[in-house]
CHARMM internal coordinates of N, CA and C (Angstrom, degrees):
IC EDIT
DIST 1 N 1 CA 1.4560
DIST 1 CA 1 C 1.5268
ANGL 1 N 1 CA 1 C 108.05
DIST 1 C 2 N 1.3250
ANGL 1 CA 1 C 2 N 114.95
DIHE 1 N 1 CA 1 C 2 N 146.92
DIST 2 N 2 CA 1.4586
ANGL 1 C 2 N 2 CA 119.92
DIHE 1 CA 1 C 2 N 2 CA 177.63
DIST 2 CA 2 C 1.5327
ANGL 2 N 2 CA 2 C 110.00
DIHE 1 C 2 N 2 CA 2 C -95.09
DIST 2 C 3 N 1.3247
ANGL 2 CA 2 C 3 N 115.05
DIHE 2 N 2 CA 2 C 3 N 163.84
DIST 3 N 3 CA 1.4633
ANGL 2 C 3 N 3 CA 120.31
DIHE 2 CA 2 C 3 N 3 CA 178.57
DIST 3 CA 3 C 1.5291
ANGL 3 N 3 CA 3 C 110.68
DIHE 2 C 3 N 3 CA 3 C -61.64
DIST 3 C 4 N 1.3384
ANGL 3 CA 3 C 4 N 117.21
DIHE 3 N 3 CA 3 C 4 N -41.19
DIST 4 N 4 CA 1.4691
ANGL 3 C 4 N 4 CA 120.41
DIHE 3 CA 3 C 4 N 4 CA 179.95
DIST 4 CA 4 C 1.5285
ANGL 4 N 4 CA 4 C 111.87
DIHE 3 C 4 N 4 CA 4 C -62.73
DIST 4 C 5 N 1.3239
ANGL 4 CA 4 C 5 N 116.75
DIHE 4 N 4 CA 4 C 5 N -40.57
DIST 5 N 5 CA 1.4665
ANGL 4 C 5 N 5 CA 120.02
DIHE 4 CA 4 C 5 N 5 CA 179.07
DIST 5 CA 5 C 1.5248
ANGL 5 N 5 CA 5 C 111.17
DIHE 4 C 5 N 5 CA 5 C -67.51
DIST 5 C 6 N 1.3419
ANGL 5 CA 5 C 6 N 116.52
DIHE 5 N 5 CA 5 C 6 N -36.26
DIST 6 N 6 CA 1.4648
ANGL 5 C 6 N 6 CA 119.50
DIHE 5 CA 5 C 6 N 6 CA 178.20
DIST 6 CA 6 C 1.5246
ANGL 6 N 6 CA 6 C 110.24
DIHE 5 C 6 N 6 CA 6 C -66.16
DIST 6 C 7 N 1.3175
ANGL 6 CA 6 C 7 N 117.43
DIHE 6 N 6 CA 6 C 7 N -41.12
DIST 7 N 7 CA 1.4676
ANGL 6 C 7 N 7 CA 120.18
DIHE 6 CA 6 C 7 N 7 CA 177.07
DIST 7 CA 7 C 1.5259
ANGL 7 N 7 CA 7 C 110.02
DIHE 6 C 7 N 7 CA 7 C -62.65
DIST 7 C 8 N 1.3341
ANGL 7 CA 7 C 8 N 117.48
DIHE 7 N 7 CA 7 C 8 N -42.35
DIST 8 N 8 CA 1.4685
ANGL 7 C 8 N 8 CA 120.42
DIHE 7 CA 7 C 8 N 8 CA 177.00
DIST 8 CA 8 C 1.5255
ANGL 8 N 8 CA 8 C 111.12
DIHE 7 C 8 N 8 CA 8 C -59.50
DIST 8 C 9 N 1.3267
ANGL 8 CA 8 C 9 N 116.69
DIHE 8 N 8 CA 8 C 9 N -40.95
DIST 9 N 9 CA 1.4627
ANGL 8 C 9 N 9 CA 121.23
DIHE 8 CA 8 C 9 N 9 CA 178.56
DIST 9 CA 9 C 1.5297
ANGL 9 N 9 CA 9 C 110.81
DIHE 8 C 9 N 9 CA 9 C -65.14
DIST 9 C 10 N 1.3301
ANGL 9 CA 9 C 10 N 116.88
DIHE 9 N 9 CA 9 C 10 N -43.98
DIST 10 N 10 CA 1.4689
ANGL 9 C 10 N 10 CA 120.92
DIHE 9 CA 9 C 10 N 10 CA 177.55
DIST 10 CA 10 C 1.5248
ANGL 10 N 10 CA 10 C 110.70
DIHE 9 C 10 N 10 CA 10 C -59.13
DIST 10 C 11 N 1.3308
ANGL 10 CA 10 C 11 N 115.89
DIHE 10 N 10 CA 10 C 11 N -48.61
DIST 11 N 11 CA 1.4625
ANGL 10 C 11 N 11 CA 120.22
DIHE 10 CA 10 C 11 N 11 CA -178.40
DIST 11 CA 11 C 1.5228
ANGL 11 N 11 CA 11 C 110.61
DIHE 10 C 11 N 11 CA 11 C -61.74
DIST 11 C 12 N 1.3149
ANGL 11 CA 11 C 12 N 118.18
DIHE 11 N 11 CA 11 C 12 N -44.57
DIST 12 N 12 CA 1.4655
ANGL 11 C 12 N 12 CA 121.07
DIHE 11 CA 11 C 12 N 12 CA -179.07
DIST 12 CA 12 C 1.5217
ANGL 12 N 12 CA 12 C 111.38
DIHE 11 C 12 N 12 CA 12 C -61.07
DIST 12 C 13 N 1.3166
ANGL 12 CA 12 C 13 N 117.08
DIHE 12 N 12 CA 12 C 13 N -44.01
DIST 13 N 13 CA 1.4765
ANGL 12 C 13 N 13 CA 119.36
DIHE 12 CA 12 C 13 N 13 CA -179.33
DIST 13 CA 13 C 1.5195
ANGL 13 N 13 CA 13 C 111.66
DIHE 12 C 13 N 13 CA 13 C -68.63
DIST 13 C 14 N 1.3347
ANGL 13 CA 13 C 14 N 117.50
DIHE 13 N 13 CA 13 C 14 N -41.70
DIST 14 N 14 CA 1.4592
ANGL 13 C 14 N 14 CA 120.13
DIHE 13 CA 13 C 14 N 14 CA 179.52
DIST 14 CA 14 C 1.5207
ANGL 14 N 14 CA 14 C 110.72
DIHE 13 C 14 N 14 CA 14 C -65.80
DIST 14 C 15 N 1.3097
ANGL 14 CA 14 C 15 N 117.28
DIHE 14 N 14 CA 14 C 15 N -41.28
DIST 15 N 15 CA 1.4609
ANGL 14 C 15 N 15 CA 121.73
DIHE 14 CA 14 C 15 N 15 CA 178.62
DIST 15 CA 15 C 1.5269
ANGL 15 N 15 CA 15 C 110.67
DIHE 14 C 15 N 15 CA 15 C -63.56
DIST 15 C 16 N 1.3308
ANGL 15 CA 15 C 16 N 116.61
DIHE 15 N 15 CA 15 C 16 N -44.97
DIST 16 N 16 CA 1.4684
ANGL 15 C 16 N 16 CA 121.04
DIHE 15 CA 15 C 16 N 16 CA -179.97
DIST 16 CA 16 C 1.5330
ANGL 16 N 16 CA 16 C 111.64
DIHE 15 C 16 N 16 CA 16 C -63.72
DIST 16 C 17 N 1.3289
ANGL 16 CA 16 C 17 N 116.02
DIHE 16 N 16 CA 16 C 17 N -43.78
DIST 17 N 17 CA 1.4608
ANGL 16 C 17 N 17 CA 119.89
DIHE 16 CA 16 C 17 N 17 CA -173.13
DIST 17 CA 17 C 1.5273
ANGL 17 N 17 CA 17 C 114.99
DIHE 16 C 17 N 17 CA 17 C -87.74
DIST 17 C 18 N 1.3580
ANGL 17 CA 17 C 18 N 117.31
DIHE 17 N 17 CA 17 C 18 N -24.77
DIST 18 N 18 CA 1.4583
ANGL 17 C 18 N 18 CA 118.83
DIHE 17 CA 17 C 18 N 18 CA -172.11
DIST 18 CA 18 C 1.5193
ANGL 18 N 18 CA 18 C 114.72
DIHE 17 C 18 N 18 CA 18 C -132.63
DIST 18 C 19 N 1.3410
ANGL 18 CA 18 C 19 N 117.24
DIHE 18 N 18 CA 18 C 19 N 1.96
DIST 19 N 19 CA 1.4552
ANGL 18 C 19 N 19 CA 119.74
DIHE 18 CA 18 C 19 N 19 CA 176.54
DIST 19 CA 19 C 1.5189
ANGL 19 N 19 CA 19 C 113.40
DIHE 18 C 19 N 19 CA 19 C 72.72
DIST 19 C 20 N 1.3038
ANGL 19 CA 19 C 20 N 116.69
DIHE 19 N 19 CA 19 C 20 N -147.65
DIST 20 N 20 CA 1.4708
ANGL 19 C 20 N 20 CA 127.01
DIHE 19 CA 19 C 20 N 20 CA -173.88
DIST 20 CA 20 C 1.5232
ANGL 20 N 20 CA 20 C 108.63
DIHE 19 C 20 N 20 CA 20 C 70.19
DIST 20 C 21 N 1.3204
ANGL 20 CA 20 C 21 N 119.40
DIHE 20 N 20 CA 20 C 21 N -141.47
DIST 21 N 21 CA 1.4650
ANGL 20 C 21 N 21 CA 121.17
DIHE 20 CA 20 C 21 N 21 CA -176.70
DIST 21 CA 21 C 1.5246
ANGL 21 N 21 CA 21 C 110.80
DIHE 20 C 21 N 21 CA 21 C -133.97
DIST 21 C 22 N 1.3271
ANGL 21 CA 21 C 22 N 115.56
DIHE 21 N 21 CA 21 C 22 N 162.26
DIST 22 N 22 CA 1.4717
ANGL 21 C 22 N 22 CA 120.09
DIHE 21 CA 21 C 22 N 22 CA 177.41
DIST 22 CA 22 C 1.5209
ANGL 22 N 22 CA 22 C 110.11
DIHE 21 C 22 N 22 CA 22 C -59.50
DIST 22 C 23 N 1.3274
ANGL 22 CA 22 C 23 N 115.97
DIHE 22 N 22 CA 22 C 23 N -43.46
DIST 23 N 23 CA 1.4590
ANGL 22 C 23 N 23 CA 120.38
DIHE 22 CA 22 C 23 N 23 CA -179.12
DIST 23 CA 23 C 1.5290
ANGL 23 N 23 CA 23 C 111.29
DIHE 22 C 23 N 23 CA 23 C -59.86
DIST 23 C 24 N 1.3202
ANGL 23 CA 23 C 24 N 115.88
DIHE 23 N 23 CA 23 C 24 N -43.27
DIST 24 N 24 CA 1.4655
ANGL 23 C 24 N 24 CA 120.59
DIHE 23 CA 23 C 24 N 24 CA 179.38
DIST 24 CA 24 C 1.5227
ANGL 24 N 24 CA 24 C 110.90
DIHE 23 C 24 N 24 CA 24 C -57.78
DIST 24 C 25 N 1.3334
ANGL 24 CA 24 C 25 N 117.07
DIHE 24 N 24 CA 24 C 25 N -48.77
DIST 25 N 25 CA 1.4545
ANGL 24 C 25 N 25 CA 120.47
DIHE 24 CA 24 C 25 N 25 CA -176.43
DIST 25 CA 25 C 1.5246
ANGL 25 N 25 CA 25 C 112.06
DIHE 24 C 25 N 25 CA 25 C -71.15
DIST 25 C 26 N 1.3260
ANGL 25 CA 25 C 26 N 118.80
DIHE 25 N 25 CA 25 C 26 N -38.56
DIST 26 N 26 CA 1.4718
ANGL 25 C 26 N 26 CA 120.83
DIHE 25 CA 25 C 26 N 26 CA 177.48
DIST 26 CA 26 C 1.5235
ANGL 26 N 26 CA 26 C 110.91
DIHE 25 C 26 N 26 CA 26 C -61.38
DIST 26 C 27 N 1.3231
ANGL 26 CA 26 C 27 N 115.78
DIHE 26 N 26 CA 26 C 27 N -41.85
DIST 27 N 27 CA 1.4646
ANGL 26 C 27 N 27 CA 119.79
DIHE 26 CA 26 C 27 N 27 CA 178.49
DIST 27 CA 27 C 1.5223
ANGL 27 N 27 CA 27 C 110.73
DIHE 26 C 27 N 27 CA 27 C -66.75
DIST 27 C 28 N 1.3267
ANGL 27 CA 27 C 28 N 118.10
DIHE 27 N 27 CA 27 C 28 N -40.54
DIST 28 N 28 CA 1.4642
ANGL 27 C 28 N 28 CA 121.78
DIHE 27 CA 27 C 28 N 28 CA -179.07
DIST 28 CA 28 C 1.5267
ANGL 28 N 28 CA 28 C 111.78
DIHE 27 C 28 N 28 CA 28 C -69.33
DIST 28 C 29 N 1.3253
ANGL 28 CA 28 C 29 N 117.65
DIHE 28 N 28 CA 28 C 29 N -36.94
DIST 29 N 29 CA 1.4692
ANGL 28 C 29 N 29 CA 120.52
DIHE 28 CA 28 C 29 N 29 CA 179.20
DIST 29 CA 29 C 1.5198
ANGL 29 N 29 CA 29 C 110.15
DIHE 28 C 29 N 29 CA 29 C -69.60
DIST 29 C 30 N 1.3157
ANGL 29 CA 29 C 30 N 116.91
DIHE 29 N 29 CA 29 C 30 N -43.63
DIST 30 N 30 CA 1.4595
ANGL 29 C 30 N 30 CA 121.29
DIHE 29 CA 29 C 30 N 30 CA -178.04
DIST 30 CA 30 C 1.5217
ANGL 30 N 30 CA 30 C 110.73
DIHE 29 C 30 N 30 CA 30 C 74.66
DIST 30 C 31 N 1.3256
ANGL 30 CA 30 C 31 N 116.88
DIHE 30 N 30 CA 30 C 31 N -173.50
DIST 31 N 31 CA 1.4686
ANGL 30 C 31 N 31 CA 119.93
DIHE 30 CA 30 C 31 N 31 CA -178.56
DIST 31 CA 31 C 1.5331
ANGL 31 N 31 CA 31 C 110.99
DIHE 30 C 31 N 31 CA 31 C -76.66
DIST 31 C 32 N 1.3100
ANGL 31 CA 31 C 32 N 115.63
DIHE 31 N 31 CA 31 C 32 N 150.31
DIST 32 N 32 CA 1.4622
ANGL 31 C 32 N 32 CA 120.89
DIHE 31 CA 31 C 32 N 32 CA 172.26
DIST 32 CA 32 C 1.5260
ANGL 32 N 32 CA 32 C 107.75
DIHE 31 C 32 N 32 CA 32 C -90.00
DIST 32 C 33 N 1.3150
ANGL 32 CA 32 C 33 N 116.03
DIHE 32 N 32 CA 32 C 33 N 136.57
DIST 33 N 33 CA 1.4609
ANGL 32 C 33 N 33 CA 120.81
DIHE 32 CA 32 C 33 N 33 CA 175.60
DIST 33 CA 33 C 1.5108
ANGL 33 N 33 CA 33 C 108.37
DIHE 32 C 33 N 33 CA 33 C -97.04
DIST 33 C 34 N 1.3131
ANGL 33 CA 33 C 34 N 116.44
DIHE 33 N 33 CA 33 C 34 N 128.15
DIST 34 N 34 CA 1.4555
ANGL 33 C 34 N 34 CA 121.72
DIHE 33 CA 33 C 34 N 34 CA 177.51
DIST 34 CA 34 C 1.5240
ANGL 34 N 34 CA 34 C 109.25
DIHE 33 C 34 N 34 CA 34 C -102.73
DIST 34 C 35 N 1.3152
ANGL 34 CA 34 C 35 N 116.07
DIHE 34 N 34 CA 34 C 35 N 139.99
DIST 35 N 35 CA 1.4517
ANGL 34 C 35 N 35 CA 122.88
DIHE 34 CA 34 C 35 N 35 CA 179.23
DIST 35 CA 35 C 1.5184
ANGL 35 N 35 CA 35 C 109.33
DIHE 34 C 35 N 35 CA 35 C -117.60
DIST 35 C 36 N 1.2986
ANGL 35 CA 35 C 36 N 116.23
DIHE 35 N 35 CA 35 C 36 N 162.10
DIST 36 N 36 CA 1.4569
ANGL 35 C 36 N 36 CA 121.73
DIHE 35 CA 35 C 36 N 36 CA 178.05
DIST 36 CA 36 C 1.5260
ANGL 36 N 36 CA 36 C 110.24
DIHE 35 C 36 N 36 CA 36 C -65.24
DIST 36 C 37 N 1.3203
ANGL 36 CA 36 C 37 N 115.78
DIHE 36 N 36 CA 36 C 37 N 140.81
DIST 37 N 37 CA 1.4729
ANGL 36 C 37 N 37 CA 119.31
DIHE 36 CA 36 C 37 N 37 CA 176.32
DIST 37 CA 37 C 1.5249
ANGL 37 N 37 CA 37 C 111.15
DIHE 36 C 37 N 37 CA 37 C -68.74
DIST 37 C 38 N 1.3436
ANGL 37 CA 37 C 38 N 117.00
DIHE 37 N 37 CA 37 C 38 N -20.80
DIST 38 N 38 CA 1.4679
ANGL 37 C 38 N 38 CA 120.17
DIHE 37 CA 37 C 38 N 38 CA 177.51
DIST 38 CA 38 C 1.5204
ANGL 38 N 38 CA 38 C 111.46
DIHE 37 C 38 N 38 CA 38 C -66.57
DIST 38 C 39 N 1.3192
ANGL 38 CA 38 C 39 N 117.10
DIHE 38 N 38 CA 38 C 39 N -38.62
DIST 39 N 39 CA 1.4613
ANGL 38 C 39 N 39 CA 120.62
DIHE 38 CA 38 C 39 N 39 CA -178.98
DIST 39 CA 39 C 1.5219
ANGL 39 N 39 CA 39 C 113.75
DIHE 38 C 39 N 39 CA 39 C -95.83
DIST 39 C 40 N 1.3322
ANGL 39 CA 39 C 40 N 116.87
DIHE 39 N 39 CA 39 C 40 N -17.91
DIST 40 N 40 CA 1.4721
ANGL 39 C 40 N 40 CA 122.12
DIHE 39 CA 39 C 40 N 40 CA -179.01
DIST 40 CA 40 C 1.5334
ANGL 40 N 40 CA 40 C 109.02
DIHE 39 C 40 N 40 CA 40 C -133.29
DIST 40 C 41 N 1.3274
ANGL 40 CA 40 C 41 N 117.91
DIHE 40 N 40 CA 40 C 41 N 71.74
DIST 41 N 41 CA 1.4684
ANGL 40 C 41 N 41 CA 120.17
DIHE 40 CA 40 C 41 N 41 CA -173.73
DIST 41 CA 41 C 1.5300
ANGL 41 N 41 CA 41 C 115.05
DIHE 40 C 41 N 41 CA 41 C -71.83
DIST 41 C 42 N 1.3409
ANGL 41 CA 41 C 42 N 118.21
DIHE 41 N 41 CA 41 C 42 N -18.26
DIST 42 N 42 CA 1.4653
ANGL 41 C 42 N 42 CA 119.86
DIHE 41 CA 41 C 42 N 42 CA -175.75
DIST 42 CA 42 C 1.5199
ANGL 42 N 42 CA 42 C 113.32
DIHE 41 C 42 N 42 CA 42 C -97.54
DIST 42 C 43 N 1.3136
ANGL 42 CA 42 C 43 N 116.86
DIHE 42 N 42 CA 42 C 43 N -29.41
DIST 43 N 43 CA 1.4692
ANGL 42 C 43 N 43 CA 121.98
DIHE 42 CA 42 C 43 N 43 CA 177.92
DIST 43 CA 43 C 1.5164
ANGL 43 N 43 CA 43 C 107.10
DIHE 42 C 43 N 43 CA 43 C -158.35
DIST 43 C 44 N 1.3259
ANGL 43 CA 43 C 44 N 117.18
DIHE 43 N 43 CA 43 C 44 N 115.04
DIST 44 N 44 CA 1.4618
ANGL 43 C 44 N 44 CA 119.72
DIHE 43 CA 43 C 44 N 44 CA -172.88
DIST 44 CA 44 C 1.5313
ANGL 44 N 44 CA 44 C 114.61
DIHE 43 C 44 N 44 CA 44 C -103.57
DIST 44 C 45 N 1.3232
ANGL 44 CA 44 C 45 N 117.39
DIHE 44 N 44 CA 44 C 45 N 23.90
DIST 45 N 45 CA 1.4598
ANGL 44 C 45 N 45 CA 119.40
DIHE 44 CA 44 C 45 N 45 CA 179.96
DIST 45 CA 45 C 1.5189
ANGL 45 N 45 CA 45 C 111.33
DIHE 44 C 45 N 45 CA 45 C -143.76
DIST 45 C 46 N 1.3422
ANGL 45 CA 45 C 46 N 114.39
DIHE 45 N 45 CA 45 C 46 N 159.75
DIST 46 N 46 CA 1.4519
ANGL 45 C 46 N 46 CA 120.45
DIHE 45 CA 45 C 46 N 46 CA 178.64
DIST 46 CA 46 C 1.5233
ANGL 46 N 46 CA 46 C 108.72
DIHE 45 C 46 N 46 CA 46 C -155.15
DIST 46 C 47 N 1.3108
ANGL 46 CA 46 C 47 N 116.66
DIHE 46 N 46 CA 46 C 47 N 154.82
DIST 47 N 47 CA 1.4626
ANGL 46 C 47 N 47 CA 123.02
DIHE 46 CA 46 C 47 N 47 CA 176.32
DIST 47 CA 47 C 1.5186
ANGL 47 N 47 CA 47 C 108.25
DIHE 46 C 47 N 47 CA 47 C -133.69
DIST 47 C 48 N 1.3202
ANGL 47 CA 47 C 48 N 115.47
DIHE 47 N 47 CA 47 C 48 N 152.23
DIST 48 N 48 CA 1.4567
ANGL 47 C 48 N 48 CA 121.57
DIHE 47 CA 47 C 48 N 48 CA 176.02
DIST 48 CA 48 C 1.5220
ANGL 48 N 48 CA 48 C 107.70
DIHE 47 C 48 N 48 CA 48 C -126.83
DIST 48 C 49 N 1.3368
ANGL 48 CA 48 C 49 N 116.75
DIHE 48 N 48 CA 48 C 49 N 86.82
DIST 49 N 49 CA 1.4671
ANGL 48 C 49 N 49 CA 119.31
DIHE 48 CA 48 C 49 N 49 CA -177.27
DIST 49 CA 49 C 1.5238
ANGL 49 N 49 CA 49 C 112.16
DIHE 48 C 49 N 49 CA 49 C -66.98
DIST 49 C 50 N 1.3207
ANGL 49 CA 49 C 50 N 115.32
DIHE 49 N 49 CA 49 C 50 N 154.08
DIST 50 N 50 CA 1.4626
ANGL 49 C 50 N 50 CA 121.96
DIHE 49 CA 49 C 50 N 50 CA 177.68
DIST 50 CA 50 C 1.5192
ANGL 50 N 50 CA 50 C 108.84
DIHE 49 C 50 N 50 CA 50 C -129.17
DIST 50 C 51 N 1.3084
ANGL 50 CA 50 C 51 N 116.03
DIHE 50 N 50 CA 50 C 51 N 168.20
DIST 51 N 51 CA 1.4586
ANGL 50 C 51 N 51 CA 120.65
DIHE 50 CA 50 C 51 N 51 CA 177.86
DIST 51 CA 51 C 1.5108
ANGL 51 N 51 CA 51 C 111.07
DIHE 50 C 51 N 51 CA 51 C 122.44
DIST 51 C 52 N 1.3177
ANGL 51 CA 51 C 52 N 115.38
DIHE 51 N 51 CA 51 C 52 N -155.76
DIST 52 N 52 CA 1.4613
ANGL 51 C 52 N 52 CA 120.03
DIHE 51 CA 51 C 52 N 52 CA -178.46
DIST 52 CA 52 C 1.5356
ANGL 52 N 52 CA 52 C 110.34
DIHE 51 C 52 N 52 CA 52 C -69.10
DIST 52 C 53 N 1.2938
ANGL 52 CA 52 C 53 N 115.76
DIHE 52 N 52 CA 52 C 53 N 161.02
DIST 53 N 53 CA 1.4587
ANGL 52 C 53 N 53 CA 121.17
DIHE 52 CA 52 C 53 N 53 CA 178.98
DIST 53 CA 53 C 1.5287
ANGL 53 N 53 CA 53 C 110.59
DIHE 52 C 53 N 53 CA 53 C -56.73
DIST 53 C 54 N 1.3191
ANGL 53 CA 53 C 54 N 115.91
DIHE 53 N 53 CA 53 C 54 N -42.53
DIST 54 N 54 CA 1.4737
ANGL 53 C 54 N 54 CA 120.54
DIHE 53 CA 53 C 54 N 54 CA -179.03
DIST 54 CA 54 C 1.5305
ANGL 54 N 54 CA 54 C 111.13
DIHE 53 C 54 N 54 CA 54 C -65.70
DIST 54 C 55 N 1.3344
ANGL 54 CA 54 C 55 N 117.31
DIHE 54 N 54 CA 54 C 55 N -43.70
DIST 55 N 55 CA 1.4629
ANGL 54 C 55 N 55 CA 120.17
DIHE 54 CA 54 C 55 N 55 CA 179.26
DIST 55 CA 55 C 1.5241
ANGL 55 N 55 CA 55 C 111.39
DIHE 54 C 55 N 55 CA 55 C -62.70
DIST 55 C 56 N 1.3192
ANGL 55 CA 55 C 56 N 116.56
DIHE 55 N 55 CA 55 C 56 N -44.83
DIST 56 N 56 CA 1.4670
ANGL 55 C 56 N 56 CA 120.34
DIHE 55 CA 55 C 56 N 56 CA 179.49
DIST 56 CA 56 C 1.5237
ANGL 56 N 56 CA 56 C 110.49
DIHE 55 C 56 N 56 CA 56 C -62.15
DIST 56 C 57 N 1.3156
ANGL 56 CA 56 C 57 N 117.58
DIHE 56 N 56 CA 56 C 57 N -41.31
DIST 57 N 57 CA 1.4674
ANGL 56 C 57 N 57 CA 120.91
DIHE 56 CA 56 C 57 N 57 CA 179.28
DIST 57 CA 57 C 1.5298
ANGL 57 N 57 CA 57 C 111.00
DIHE 56 C 57 N 57 CA 57 C -63.87
DIST 57 C 58 N 1.3249
ANGL 57 CA 57 C 58 N 117.28
DIHE 57 N 57 CA 57 C 58 N -42.26
DIST 58 N 58 CA 1.4722
ANGL 57 C 58 N 58 CA 120.71
DIHE 57 CA 57 C 58 N 58 CA 178.11
DIST 58 CA 58 C 1.5276
ANGL 58 N 58 CA 58 C 111.12
DIHE 57 C 58 N 58 CA 58 C -62.61
DIST 58 C 59 N 1.3288
ANGL 58 CA 58 C 59 N 116.14
DIHE 58 N 58 CA 58 C 59 N -45.08
DIST 59 N 59 CA 1.4623
ANGL 58 C 59 N 59 CA 120.49
DIHE 58 CA 58 C 59 N 59 CA -179.17
DIST 59 CA 59 C 1.5174
ANGL 59 N 59 CA 59 C 110.71
DIHE 58 C 59 N 59 CA 59 C -66.00
DIST 59 C 60 N 1.3199
ANGL 59 CA 59 C 60 N 117.97
DIHE 59 N 59 CA 59 C 60 N -45.57
DIST 60 N 60 CA 1.4715
ANGL 59 C 60 N 60 CA 121.24
DIHE 59 CA 59 C 60 N 60 CA -179.78
DIST 60 CA 60 C 1.5255
ANGL 60 N 60 CA 60 C 111.24
DIHE 59 C 60 N 60 CA 60 C -60.11
DIST 60 C 61 N 1.3132
ANGL 60 CA 60 C 61 N 117.71
DIHE 60 N 60 CA 60 C 61 N -40.74
DIST 61 N 61 CA 1.4627
ANGL 60 C 61 N 61 CA 120.49
DIHE 60 CA 60 C 61 N 61 CA 178.32
DIST 61 CA 61 C 1.5175
ANGL 61 N 61 CA 61 C 111.85
DIHE 60 C 61 N 61 CA 61 C -62.72
DIST 61 C 62 N 1.3231
ANGL 61 CA 61 C 62 N 116.16
DIHE 61 N 61 CA 61 C 62 N -42.73
DIST 62 N 62 CA 1.4601
ANGL 61 C 62 N 62 CA 120.40
DIHE 61 CA 61 C 62 N 62 CA 178.36
DIST 62 CA 62 C 1.5275
ANGL 62 N 62 CA 62 C 111.21
DIHE 61 C 62 N 62 CA 62 C -68.89
DIST 62 C 63 N 1.3287
ANGL 62 CA 62 C 63 N 117.55
DIHE 62 N 62 CA 62 C 63 N -37.89
DIST 63 N 63 CA 1.4657
ANGL 62 C 63 N 63 CA 120.93
DIHE 62 CA 62 C 63 N 63 CA 177.05
DIST 63 CA 63 C 1.5244
ANGL 63 N 63 CA 63 C 110.80
DIHE 62 C 63 N 63 CA 63 C -60.56
DIST 63 C 64 N 1.3190
ANGL 63 CA 63 C 64 N 116.80
DIHE 63 N 63 CA 63 C 64 N -41.68
DIST 64 N 64 CA 1.4797
ANGL 63 C 64 N 64 CA 120.22
DIHE 63 CA 63 C 64 N 64 CA 178.37
DIST 64 CA 64 C 1.5211
ANGL 64 N 64 CA 64 C 111.16
DIHE 63 C 64 N 64 CA 64 C -60.60
DIST 64 C 65 N 1.3314
ANGL 64 CA 64 C 65 N 116.82
DIHE 64 N 64 CA 64 C 65 N -42.41
DIST 65 N 65 CA 1.4645
ANGL 64 C 65 N 65 CA 120.44
DIHE 64 CA 64 C 65 N 65 CA 178.65
DIST 65 CA 65 C 1.5318
ANGL 65 N 65 CA 65 C 111.53
DIHE 64 C 65 N 65 CA 65 C -64.82
DIST 65 C 66 N 1.3203
ANGL 65 CA 65 C 66 N 116.11
DIHE 65 N 65 CA 65 C 66 N -42.62
DIST 66 N 66 CA 1.4596
ANGL 65 C 66 N 66 CA 120.01
DIHE 65 CA 65 C 66 N 66 CA -176.54
DIST 66 CA 66 C 1.5312
ANGL 66 N 66 CA 66 C 112.52
DIHE 65 C 66 N 66 CA 66 C -74.02
DIST 66 C 67 N 1.3254
ANGL 66 CA 66 C 67 N 117.63
DIHE 66 N 66 CA 66 C 67 N -25.17
DIST 67 N 67 CA 1.4695
ANGL 66 C 67 N 67 CA 119.56
DIHE 66 CA 66 C 67 N 67 CA 175.53
DIST 67 CA 67 C 1.5226
ANGL 67 N 67 CA 67 C 111.13
DIHE 66 C 67 N 67 CA 67 C -62.90
DIST 67 C 68 N 1.3099
ANGL 67 CA 67 C 68 N 116.68
DIHE 67 N 67 CA 67 C 68 N -31.80
DIST 68 N 68 CA 1.4634
ANGL 67 C 68 N 68 CA 120.44
DIHE 67 CA 67 C 68 N 68 CA 178.92
DIST 68 CA 68 C 1.5409
ANGL 68 N 68 CA 68 C 110.39
DIHE 67 C 68 N 68 CA 68 C -71.29
DIST 68 C 69 N 1.3142
ANGL 68 CA 68 C 69 N 117.35
DIHE 68 N 68 CA 68 C 69 N -38.41
DIST 69 N 69 CA 1.4656
ANGL 68 C 69 N 69 CA 121.28
DIHE 68 CA 68 C 69 N 69 CA -177.08
DIST 69 CA 69 C 1.5367
ANGL 69 N 69 CA 69 C 112.20
DIHE 68 C 69 N 69 CA 69 C -84.90
DIST 69 C 70 N 1.3310
ANGL 69 CA 69 C 70 N 117.42
DIHE 69 N 69 CA 69 C 70 N -30.31
DIST 70 N 70 CA 1.4723
ANGL 69 C 70 N 70 CA 121.74
DIHE 69 CA 69 C 70 N 70 CA -176.01
DIST 70 CA 70 C 1.5293
ANGL 70 N 70 CA 70 C 110.31
DIHE 69 C 70 N 70 CA 70 C -136.20
DIST 70 C 71 N 1.3297
ANGL 70 CA 70 C 71 N 117.05
DIHE 70 N 70 CA 70 C 71 N 70.41
DIST 71 N 71 CA 1.4689
ANGL 70 C 71 N 71 CA 119.02
DIHE 70 CA 70 C 71 N 71 CA -176.61
DIST 71 CA 71 C 1.5273
ANGL 71 N 71 CA 71 C 114.15
DIHE 70 C 71 N 71 CA 71 C -72.14
DIST 71 C 72 N 1.3213
ANGL 71 CA 71 C 72 N 117.62
DIHE 71 N 71 CA 71 C 72 N -26.64
DIST 72 N 72 CA 1.4660
ANGL 71 C 72 N 72 CA 120.84
DIHE 71 CA 71 C 72 N 72 CA -177.48
DIST 72 CA 72 C 1.5241
ANGL 72 N 72 CA 72 C 110.17
DIHE 71 C 72 N 72 CA 72 C -120.51
DIST 72 C 73 N 1.3332
ANGL 72 CA 72 C 73 N 115.41
DIHE 72 N 72 CA 72 C 73 N 125.50
DIST 73 N 73 CA 1.4514
ANGL 72 C 73 N 73 CA 121.69
DIHE 72 CA 72 C 73 N 73 CA 179.87
DIST 73 CA 73 C 1.5278
ANGL 73 N 73 CA 73 C 110.19
DIHE 72 C 73 N 73 CA 73 C -113.33
DIST 73 C 74 N 1.3174
ANGL 73 CA 73 C 74 N 114.93
DIHE 73 N 73 CA 73 C 74 N 159.53
DIST 74 N 74 CA 1.4582
ANGL 73 C 74 N 74 CA 120.79
DIHE 73 CA 73 C 74 N 74 CA 171.82
DIST 74 CA 74 C 1.5177
ANGL 74 N 74 CA 74 C 108.40
DIHE 73 C 74 N 74 CA 74 C -111.04
DIST 74 C 75 N 1.3033
ANGL 74 CA 74 C 75 N 116.46
DIHE 74 N 74 CA 74 C 75 N 162.77
DIST 75 N 75 CA 1.4607
ANGL 74 C 75 N 75 CA 120.80
DIHE 74 CA 74 C 75 N 75 CA -178.76
DIST 75 CA 75 C 1.4800
ANGL 75 N 75 CA 75 C 109.38
DIHE 74 C 75 N 75 CA 75 C -69.73
END
COOR INIT
IC SEED 1 N 1 CA 1 C
IC BUILD
């Protein structure tokens, strides 16, 4: 999976489950940082969501779930 596809998946799930808008969730998620598989063999990506406490908590919970299903991303 690519970083862009993962962001699309995050936005779709957040929009379906919590409403608001695509723009709102894309801005709150922010960019995904990809790391080398040599230095991060178990999970090569990370996100630093911003926004309200509730939005960050929702995003972090979903990120934890998706790390289990998609630990390694491609550019």
